[in-house]
C-alpha positions in Angstrom: 116.5 133.8 178.5 118.6 136.2 180.7 116.1 137.9 183.0 118.4 140.1 185.1 122.0 141.3 185.1 124.0 143.0 187.9 127.5 144.4 187.3 129.7 146.1 189.8 133.1 147.9 189.4 133.6 147.0 185.8 136.0 149.5 184.2 133.9 152.7 183.6 130.7 151.0 185.2 130.5 151.5 188.9 127.2 149.6 189.3 124.6 148.6 186.8 121.4 146.5 187.2 119.3 145.7 184.2 116.1 143.6 183.8 115.3 142.1 180.4 112.3 140.7 178.5 112.2 138.3 175.5 112.8 139.5 172.0 115.3 141.9 170.4 117.2 144.1 172.9 119.3 147.0 171.5 122.1 149.0 173.1 123.1 152.3 171.6 125.0 155.3 172.7 127.8 157.7 171.7 131.2 156.3 170.7 133.3 155.5 173.8 130.3 155.4 176.1 130.9 151.8 177.1 128.6 149.6 174.9 131.2 147.0 174.2 132.5 147.3 177.7 129.0 146.4 179.0 128.8 143.4 176.7 132.3 142.2 177.7 131.2 142.2 181.4 128.2 140.0 180.5 130.4 137.7 178.4 133.1 137.5 181.1 130.5 136.0 183.4 130.2 133.1 181.0 133.9 132.7 180.5 134.2 134.2 177.1 136.3 137.1 178.3 138.7 137.7 181.2 137.0 139.2 184.2 137.5 142.9 185.1 134.4 143.4 187.3 134.4 142.7 191.0 131.0 141.1 190.5 128.7 140.1 187.7 125.5 138.2 188.3 122.8 137.0 185.8 119.5 135.2 186.3 118.9 132.7 183.5 115.4 131.2 183.1 116.3 127.9 181.3 116.5 124.3 182.4 120.2 123.5 181.9 120.5 119.9 183.2 123.4 120.8 185.4 123.6 117.4 187.0 125.9 116.4 184.2 128.5 118.7 185.8 127.8 117.6 189.3 125.7 120.7 190.0 122.1 121.2 191.2 119.6 122.9 188.9 117.4 125.7 190.2 114.5 127.7 188.7 115.7 130.3 187.8 119.5 129.5 187.6 121.8 132.2 189.1 125.2 132.7 187.4 127.8 134.7 189.4 131.3 135.9 188.9 133.3 137.3 191.9 136.8 138.8 191.4 139.1 139.7 194.3 142.6 138.3 194.3 141.3 135.6 192.0 138.3 135.1 189.8 135.6 132.6 191.0 132.6 131.4 189.2 129.3 130.1 190.7 126.0 128.6 189.5 123.3 128.5 192.1 126.0 129.3 194.8 128.0 126.2 193.7 131.6 126.7 192.7 132.4 125.9 189.0 135.5 126.2 186.9 135.7 128.8 184.1 135.9 126.0 181.5 132.7 124.3 182.8 131.0 127.7 183.0 131.8 128.4 179.4 130.7 124.9 178.3 127.4 125.3 180.1 126.8 128.8 178.7 127.4 127.7 175.1 124.3 125.4 175.5 122.0 128.4 175.6 124.2 131.4 174.5 125.7 132.2 171.2 128.2 135.0 170.7 128.4 136.2 167.1 131.7 138.0 167.0 134.7 135.8 166.5 134.6 133.7 163.3 134.3 130.0 163.7 136.0 127.6 161.3 133.2 125.1 161.5 130.4 127.6 161.2 129.2 126.3 157.8 130.7 122.8 158.0 129.2 119.7 156.3 127.5 118.3 159.3 125.5 121.5 160.0 124.5 121.8 156.4 123.3 118.2 156.4 121.2 118.8 159.5 119.5 121.8 157.7 118.9 119.8 154.5 117.4 116.8 156.4 115.2 119.1 158.4 113.9 120.6 155.2 113.1 117.2 153.8 111.4 116.2 157.0 108.9 119.1 156.6 107.4 117.0 153.8 108.5 113.5 154.8 108.3 113.0 158.5 109.9 109.6 158.3 113.1 110.9 156.7 114.7 111.8 160.1 114.0 108.3 161.4 115.6 106.9 158.2 118.8 108.9 158.8 118.9 107.8 162.5 118.5 104.1 161.4 121.4 104.7 158.9 123.6 106.2 161.7 122.9 103.2 164.0 123.7 100.7 161.2 126.8 102.6 160.3 128.1 102.5 163.9 127.6 98.7 163.9 129.4 98.5 160.6 132.3 100.6 161.9 132.6 98.4 165.0 132.7 95.2 162.9 135.2 96.8 160.5 137.5 97.6 163.4 137.1 94.0 164.8 137.9 92.6 161.3 141.0 94.8 161.0 142.1 93.6 164.5 141.5 90.0 163.5 143.5 90.4 160.3 146.4 91.9 162.2 146.3 89.0 164.6 146.2 86.6 161.8 149.5 88.0 160.5 151.2 86.8 163.7 148.8 84.1 164.7 151.4 81.3 164.8 153.7 83.3 167.0 150.8 84.1 169.3 149.6 80.5 169.4 153.2 79.3 170.2 153.5 81.9 173.0 150.1 81.0 174.5 150.9 77.2 174.4 154.4 77.9 175.9 152.9 79.9 178.8 150.2 77.2 179.5 152.8 74.4 179.4 155.1 76.2 181.9 152.2 76.5 184.4 150.9 72.9 183.7 154.4 71.6 184.3 154.2 72.8 187.9 150.4 72.5 188.3 150.3 74.5 191.5 147.3 74.2 193.8 145.8 77.0 195.9 147.4 77.0 199.4 150.2 74.6 198.4 152.9 77.3 198.7 152.0 77.9 202.3 152.0 74.2 203.1 155.4 73.7 201.5 156.9 76.6 203.4 155.6 75.2 206.7 157.0 71.8 205.8 160.4 73.5 205.0 160.4 75.3 208.4 159.7 72.0 210.2 162.6 70.3 208.3 165.0 72.9 209.4 164.1 72.3 213.1 163.9 68.5 212.9 166.9 67.7 215.1 166.1 70.2 217.7 162.5 69.0 217.9 163.7 65.4 218.2 166.0 66.2 221.1 163.4 68.3 222.9 160.8 65.5 222.5 163.2 62.9 223.9 163.9 65.0 227.0 160.3 66.1 227.5 159.0 62.5 227.2 160.6 61.7 230.5 157.6 63.4 232.1 155.5 60.3 231.3 157.8 58.2 233.6 156.5 60.3 236.6 152.9 60.2 235.6 152.0 57.3 238.1 153.8 59.2 241.0 151.6 62.2 240.4 148.5 60.1 240.4 149.5 58.4 243.6 150.2 61.8 245.3 146.9 63.1 244.2 145.1 60.0 245.6 146.8 60.4 249.0 145.8 64.0 249.0 142.2 62.9 248.2 142.2 65.2 245.2 140.6 64.5 241.8 143.2 63.5 239.1 140.9 64.0 236.1 142.4 67.3 235.2 145.9 65.9 235.3 145.0 62.8 233.3 143.3 65.0 230.6 146.4 67.2 230.4 148.8 64.3 230.1 146.6 62.6 227.4 146.6 65.8 225.4 150.3 66.2 225.7 150.9 62.5 224.7 148.7 63.0 221.6 150.7 66.1 220.6 154.0 64.3 221.0 152.7 61.4 219.0 151.5 63.7 216.2 154.8 65.4 216.1 156.7 62.1 216.0 154.6 61.0 213.0 155.5 64.3 211.2 159.2 63.7 212.0 158.8 60.2 210.5 157.3 61.8 207.3 160.3 64.2 207.2 162.6 61.2 207.3 161.0 59.9 204.1 161.0 63.4 202.4 163.1 64.1 199.3 164.5 67.4 200.4 165.9 68.2 197.0 162.5 67.7 195.4 160.8 69.8 198.0 163.2 72.7 197.5 162.9 72.4 193.7 159.1 72.6 193.9 159.2 75.6 196.2 161.5 77.3 193.8 159.3 76.6 190.8 156.1 77.9 192.5 158.0 81.0 193.7 159.1 81.7 190.1 155.5 81.5 188.9 154.4 83.8 191.8 157.1 86.3 191.1 155.9 86.6 187.6 152.1 86.6 188.1 151.4 87.2 191.8 149.5 84.7 193.9 148.7 81.1 192.9 145.2 82.3 192.2 146.6 84.8 189.8 148.8 82.2 188.2 145.8 80.0 187.6 143.8 82.9 186.2 146.6 83.8 183.8 146.6 80.1 182.6 142.9 80.3 182.0 143.2 83.5 180.1 145.9 82.0 177.8 143.8 78.9 177.3 140.9 81.1 176.1 143.2 83.1 173.9 144.6 79.9 172.4 141.0 78.7 171.7 140.3 82.1 170.1 143.4 81.8 167.9 142.3 78.4 166.8 138.9 79.7 165.9 140.1 82.9 164.2 139.7 81.7 160.6 136.1 80.7 161.2 135.4 84.0 163.0 137.1 86.1 160.3 135.0 84.4 157.5 131.8 85.0 159.4 132.8 88.7 160.1 133.7 89.4 156.5 130.3 88.2 155.4 128.6 90.3 158.1 130.6 93.5 157.2 129.8 93.0 153.5 126.1 92.5 154.1 126.0 95.7 156.3 127.9 97.7 153.7 125.5 96.6 150.9 122.6 97.6 153.1 124.2 101.0 153.9 124.9 101.7 150.2 121.2 101.1 149.4 120.1 103.3 152.3 122.6 106.0 151.5 121.5 106.1 147.8 117.9 106.6 148.9 118.8 109.3 151.3 121.1 111.0 148.8 118.4 111.1 146.1 116.0 112.8 148.6 118.7 115.4 149.4 119.4 116.0 145.7 115.8 116.8 145.2 115.6 119.3 148.0 119.0 121.0 147.9 117.8 123.7 145.5 114.9 124.4 147.9 117.4 124.9 150.8 119.5 127.2 148.7 116.4 129.2 147.8 115.4 129.5 151.5 118.9 130.7 152.6 119.2 133.0 149.7 115.8 134.5 150.4 117.3 135.8 153.7 120.6 136.8 152.0 118.6 138.8 149.5 116.9 140.6 152.3 120.4 141.2 153.8 121.8 142.5 150.5 124.2 139.7 150.3 125.3 137.6 147.2 123.7 134.2 146.8 125.2 131.1 148.2 125.2 127.6 146.7 125.3 124.4 148.7 126.9 121.8 146.6 126.3 118.0 147.0 129.3 115.7 146.5 129.4 111.9 146.8 132.0 110.6 149.3 132.8 107.4 151.0 130.2 106.2 153.5 130.1 107.9 156.9 127.5 108.3 159.6 125.4 110.8 157.6 125.4 108.8 154.4 127.5 109.3 151.3 126.9 113.1 150.8 129.3 115.9 151.5 127.8 119.4 151.4 130.0 122.4 150.7 129.1 126.1 150.8 130.1 128.5 148.1 129.5 132.2 148.0 129.7 132.9 144.3 133.3 133.4 143.4 134.1 134.9 146.8 136.2 133.1 149.3 134.1 133.0 152.5 137.3 133.4 154.6 138.0 136.7 153.0 134.7 138.5 153.4 134.3 141.3 155.9 133.1 140.8 159.4 129.8 142.5 158.6 129.2 140.3 155.6 130.2 137.2 157.6 127.7 138.1 160.4 124.9 138.7 157.9 125.7 135.3 156.3 125.4 133.8 159.9 122.1 135.6 160.4 120.7 134.0 157.2 121.7 130.5 158.5 120.3 131.2 162.0 117.0 132.3 160.5 116.9 129.3 158.2 117.7 127.0 161.1 115.1 128.6 163.3 112.5 128.1 160.5 113.3 124.5 159.7 114.4 123.1 163.1 111.8 125.0 165.1 114.4 125.7 167.8 115.9 128.7 169.3 115.1 129.2 172.9 118.6 130.6 173.7 120.4 133.9 173.7 122.3 135.6 170.9 124.8 138.3 171.6 125.7 140.4 168.5 128.5 143.0 168.2 129.0 145.3 165.3 126.1 143.6 163.4 125.0 146.8 161.7 128.3 148.7 161.6 129.2 150.4 158.3 125.9 149.4 156.7 123.7 151.6 154.5 120.3 152.5 155.7 118.7 149.8 153.5 121.2 147.2 154.7 120.7 148.1 158.3 116.9 147.8 158.0 117.2 144.4 156.4 119.4 143.2 159.3 116.8 144.6 161.7 114.0 142.9 160.0 115.7 139.5 160.0 116.7 140.0 163.7 113.1 140.8 164.5 112.0 137.6 162.9 114.6 135.5 164.7 113.8 137.2 168.0 110.5 135.3 168.1 112.6 132.3 169.1 115.7 133.9 170.5 116.5 136.6 173.0 118.9 138.8 171.1 121.3 141.4 172.6 122.7 143.7 169.9 125.0 146.7 170.0 123.4 149.0 167.5 125.1 151.7 165.4 122.1 152.4 163.2 118.6 153.7 164.0 117.0 151.1 161.9 117.9 148.2 164.1 117.2 150.1 167.4 113.8 151.1 166.1 112.8 147.4 165.7 114.0 146.5 169.2 111.5 145.3 171.9 113.7 147.0 174.5 116.2 149.8 173.8 118.9 150.7 176.3 121.0 153.9 176.1 124.6 153.8 177.3 126.2 157.1 178.2 129.3 158.3 180.0 129.8 161.4 182.2 133.0 162.3 184.1 134.5 159.0 183.1 131.6 156.9 184.5 129.3 154.9 182.3 125.6 154.3 183.0 122.7 152.5 181.2 119.0 153.2 181.1 115.9 151.8 179.5 114.3 154.2 177.1 110.6 154.9 176.8 109.1 155.8 173.4 109.8 159.5 173.5 113.4 159.0 174.7 113.9 156.4 171.9 112.8 158.9 169.3 115.4 161.4 170.5 118.1 158.7 170.6 117.2 157.5 167.1 117.4 161.1 165.9 120.8 161.5 167.5 122.0 158.3 165.7 120.8 159.9 162.4 122.2 163.5 162.8 124.7 163.4 165.6 124.7 165.3 168.8 122.9 168.3 167.3 119.5 166.7 166.7 117.7 168.3 163.7 113.9 168.4 163.0 114.4 166.2 160.0 116.2 163.6 162.1 113.3 163.7 164.7 110.8 163.3 161.9 112.7 160.4 160.4 113.0 158.8 163.9 109.2 159.0 164.4 108.7 157.4 161.0 111.0 154.5 162.0 109.0 154.0 165.3 105.6 154.0 163.6 
């Protein structure tokens, strides 16, 4: 529910602060006073209209699970729009995009003005019909959910089977390619770290002659080793450090000589060839680890290709078993729907009758299996094309479905905003709309711009919108003020005694 609204500098409204209760809330006033302008300000806060106000703020008492949008919930939640050079939107002081603001708002707010192509689509009709069945058979909803889960599994297996069949068409080509890729890597059989060892070996080979010459010259130092020891002895100094250094140097020289001998025996051409082969694999796949991972992947693919016939046969059997099970379940669900579809038509038509609208028929057609079964429901309004009915008729049709949904689904803790809902209606038609709205308002908070006294008389709160010197204002009416406003709506600016009497009758 929207508990409070604050609007500043919105077209003809300088400042407006309103507090609301639950139920049906009507806004009336002379033509051009700013009723629609006021609603547009509220709707702009939630992203349904472009912003004109410098500020719009609303307090919403509903748990919205804002964490899905990366926002923190509060109790209550405060929605705010600020417009300066640009328009910014906030929820609980947290910045939010207009798109997300609109998405969040649609979870608790419905604006019945613009027609929606999916207003009476199959899925919504199915939900209503299943809810009606569930009033007598509580397990029906569970049966439908079980069907949906099984159908999703069936769809996944169907997709997998299709992919297998596509693979099968080019299986030999895929097997040949996988085998070729594996053979290329096995031919080289690289080992982790081998590339670094080979490159180090290659560098040593390129410096072989220089190292040999340097070692020959440096080895002369060992001819003077005894002289150094003799000198140290005469100086009565310890020679351990020198002996240790010389032994370490001798070991290094011997190790290097052994490596040089290995280089002598090396097949340089084979070494360079292997380096090139490993480099080719690395250029294509990355590191040696990635080369080996690619080989493993291709080996797994080859094993899968070789098992594909077995897998396909098993999958065909599973898909067929699931389809047979779905057909049986769909038939059972369809039979229940067929028995109750007339009851649903009667329930919707009972509201349409109150709204002075022609009857509708929801027709059940058999279609290919989908997540809701094998039924497709289609709405017909006699011989009238629903797309061609007037906006007033369309909104009354909507009301009948909202009322039916509220009755069957036991939901409706949100907000409905209605514009022109009773425009161009007769007194009887207007009262019928008012009565249905009053019934719905036990579950919804409803904001309605009212053009007829009948709707306003049924409101739980009645606000009057007026304009003086180009500036609009809104005030909550008490009972006496409401009678006067209802009389004005009946007779115009010159309120007659008959109009006052009629207004009092409406309020009683």
